C-alpha positions in Angstrom: 82.5 9.1 57.0 81.1 12.5 57.5 78.3 13.1 60.5 75.0 14.3 59.5 74.3 17.6 60.0 72.8 18.6 63.2 70.1 21.0 62.6 69.3 24.1 64.7 65.5 24.5 66.3 65.0 27.6 63.5 66.3 24.8 61.0 63.9 22.2 62.6 60.7 24.9 62.6 62.0 25.0 58.7 61.7 21.6 57.9 58.2 21.2 59.8 57.1 24.4 57.9 58.2 22.8 54.6 56.4 19.7 55.3 53.3 21.1 55.9 53.3 22.1 51.7 54.0 18.5 51.0 51.1 16.1 49.7 51.5 13.8 53.0 51.9 17.2 55.3 51.1 15.2 58.7 52.7 12.1 58.2 55.9 13.8 57.0 55.7 16.4 60.0 55.3 13.5 62.4 58.0 11.4 60.6 60.5 14.4 61.1 59.3 14.6 64.7 59.9 11.3 65.9 63.5 11.4 64.6 64.2 15.0 66.5 62.1 14.1 69.6 62.9 10.2 70.4 66.3 10.3 68.6 65.2 7.3 66.3 67.0 5.9 63.6 65.0 6.1 60.1 64.9 2.0 60.2 63.5 1.9 63.7 60.7 4.9 62.4 60.0 2.6 59.5 59.5 -0.4 61.8 57.0 1.5 64.1 53.6 -0.1 64.3 50.5 1.6 65.5 50.2 -0.4 68.8 54.0 0.6 69.8 52.6 4.2 70.0 49.0 4.1 70.8 47.2 2.1 73.3 43.9 0.4 73.1 42.0 3.3 73.1 43.8 5.5 70.6 45.8 7.5 73.5 49.6 7.9 73.0 51.6 6.0 75.5 54.4 8.0 77.8 56.5 5.3 76.9 56.8 2.4 74.3 59.6 -0.3 73.6 61.4 -1.1 70.1 61.6 -5.0 70.0 64.8 -6.7 69.1 63.9 -6.5 65.3 63.0 -3.1 65.5 66.4 -1.8 66.5 70.1 -1.7 64.7 71.6 -3.7 67.4 68.6 -6.3 68.0 68.5 -4.9 71.2 64.9 -3.9 73.4 64.6 -0.7 74.5 62.4 2.0 75.8 61.5 4.9 73.8 60.2 8.2 76.2 57.8 10.1 74.5 58.0 14.1 75.9 55.8 16.7 75.4 56.4 17.6 72.1 56.4 14.2 70.6 53.2 13.4 72.6 51.5 16.7 70.9 52.6 15.4 67.2 51.3 12.0 67.6 48.0 13.2 69.3 47.3 15.0 66.2 48.8 12.4 63.9 46.1 9.9 65.7 43.0 10.5 63.4 45.2 9.4 60.5 45.6 5.9 61.8 42.4 5.5 63.8 40.5 3.5 61.5 43.6 1.2 60.8 44.9 -1.9 62.1 46.6 -1.7 65.1 49.3 -4.0 63.5 49.9 -2.0 60.6 52.6 0.1 60.5 52.8 3.6 62.0 53.8 5.6 58.8 52.4 4.3 55.5 54.0 5.3 52.2 51.7 7.0 49.6 50.7 3.4 48.0 49.3 2.4 51.7 52.4 -0.2 52.4 55.1 0.0 55.4 58.3 1.8 54.6 61.4 0.1 54.2 64.5 1.3 56.0 65.6 2.6 52.6 62.5 4.2 51.5 62.4 6.3 55.1 66.0 7.5 54.2 64.7 8.7 50.8 62.0 10.4 52.6 64.3 12.1 54.8 66.8 13.2 51.7 63.8 14.2 49.6 62.4 16.4 52.6 66.0 17.7 53.5 67.4 18.4 49.9 64.1 20.3 48.8 64.6 22.6 52.1 68.1 23.1 51.3 69.9 21.5 54.3 73.4 20.9 53.2 74.5 17.6 55.1 71.4 16.8 56.6 70.4 13.2 56.6 67.8 10.8 58.4 70.3 10.5 60.9 70.3 14.7 61.6 67.4 14.0 64.1 69.2 11.6 66.0 72.0 13.4 66.2 70.1 16.6 67.0 68.2 14.7 69.7 71.7 13.7 71.7 73.3 16.9 71.4 70.6 19.0 72.9 70.5 16.6 75.5 74.2 16.3 75.9 74.1 20.2 76.2 71.6 20.7 78.8 73.9 18.1 81.0 72.3 14.9 80.7 75.0 12.1 81.6 76.4 10.2 78.9 75.3 7.1 80.5 71.7 8.3 79.9 72.2 9.6 76.6 73.7 6.0 75.4 70.6 4.4 76.8 68.1 6.7 75.3 69.8 6.2 71.9 70.3 2.4 72.3 74.1 2.4 71.9 76.0 -0.4 74.1 79.1 2.0 74.5 79.1 5.8 75.8 82.3 6.2 73.1 79.6 5.4 70.2 77.3 8.3 71.7 80.1 10.9 72.3 80.8 10.8 68.4 77.1 12.1 68.2 77.7 15.3 70.4 78.3 18.1 68.2 80.7 21.1 69.5 80.5 24.6 68.6 82.1 27.8 69.9 79.0 29.1 71.6 79.0 26.1 74.0 82.8 26.3 74.6 82.1 30.1 75.8 79.2 28.8 77.9 81.4 25.9 79.8 84.2 28.3 80.4 81.9 30.2 81.9 80.9 27.8 84.7 84.1 28.2 86.4 
């Protein structure tokens, strides 16, 4: 099975800029950023609740927990919110401030929760309309893991962040390119 495209920073900026032209611009930009900056799967993004991400006062949590029913492997895991994701979620917060805290974080145009499939379709539409051949709902997750690996983050930490039980699964996500290989040999 062909792996999802790993996006460059420039391609991510292109996707975010494209989302700004869409009807649900802020929602779509935030969904993409959750994918890239937290490494969540489409099904996990679809399963997020407002209360997962925002505390009682509406502040973005520094970390939140995905419950077993929200994850692919039915394994509880913590998600850590970095500065970029915090900024995106702070901008998104006014859109959910008046909604019930148990509602889905991201709502469809009908106001209902996304299913895992409809979230995948949203990603497909965004990437397709951007002209990103080979990009899918897994591109953000793959980019997240690859970028962390490129900074030297230990594969065990990567596996924990990704919610993988085996580091061999995590290793399959890491993209290798000529620039990385050239930098690696310069470390000697």
